[in-house]
C-alpha positions in Angstrom: 112.7 257.0 24.2 114.0 259.9 26.4 117.5 259.1 25.4 116.7 259.4 21.7 114.9 262.7 22.2 117.9 264.0 24.2 120.3 263.0 21.5 118.1 264.6 18.8 117.8 267.8 20.8 121.6 267.9 21.3 122.3 267.4 17.6 119.8 270.1 16.7 121.4 272.5 19.1 124.9 271.9 17.7 123.5 272.3 14.1 121.8 275.6 15.1 125.0 277.0 16.6 126.9 276.0 13.5 124.4 277.6 11.2 124.4 280.9 13.1 128.2 281.0 13.7 129.1 280.7 10.0 127.5 284.0 8.7 128.7 285.9 11.8 132.2 284.7 11.2 132.1 285.6 7.6 130.8 289.1 8.4 133.7 289.6 10.8 136.3 288.4 8.3 134.7 290.2 5.3 134.3 287.0 3.3 131.3 285.0 2.3 127.9 285.9 0.8 126.5 287.3 4.0 129.2 289.9 4.3 129.0 290.7 0.6 125.3 291.5 0.7 126.2 294.9 2.1 127.7 295.9 -1.2 124.4 295.6 -3.2 126.4 293.9 -6.0 127.3 290.5 -4.6 127.6 288.9 -8.1 130.2 291.4 -9.1 131.9 291.1 -5.7 131.9 287.3 -5.8 133.4 287.3 -9.3 136.0 289.9 -8.3 137.1 287.9 -5.3 137.2 284.6 -7.1 138.5 285.5 -10.5 140.6 288.6 -9.9 141.7 287.5 -6.4 141.7 291.1 -5.2 141.3 292.1 -1.5 137.7 292.7 -0.3 138.2 296.5 -0.1 139.4 296.7 -3.7 136.5 294.6 -4.9 134.0 296.7 -3.0 135.3 299.8 -4.6 135.4 298.2 -8.1 131.8 296.9 -7.8 130.3 300.0 -6.2 127.2 300.9 -8.3 127.5 297.8 -10.5 125.0 294.9 -10.5 
């Protein structure tokens, strides 16, 4: 029983680290929804990045003030 609890705890710890590391990494690189939330227009930003394939800085400027 202790072995199963230890395995579950280890798996939970690995999952927690993975869940926290992803948004932090996206913020550092400037990609991802977590980083885009700063621009107040994440739908425009997401569309700009995916459809127009512009760099993040150009999409931020383009989407500034839009929703």
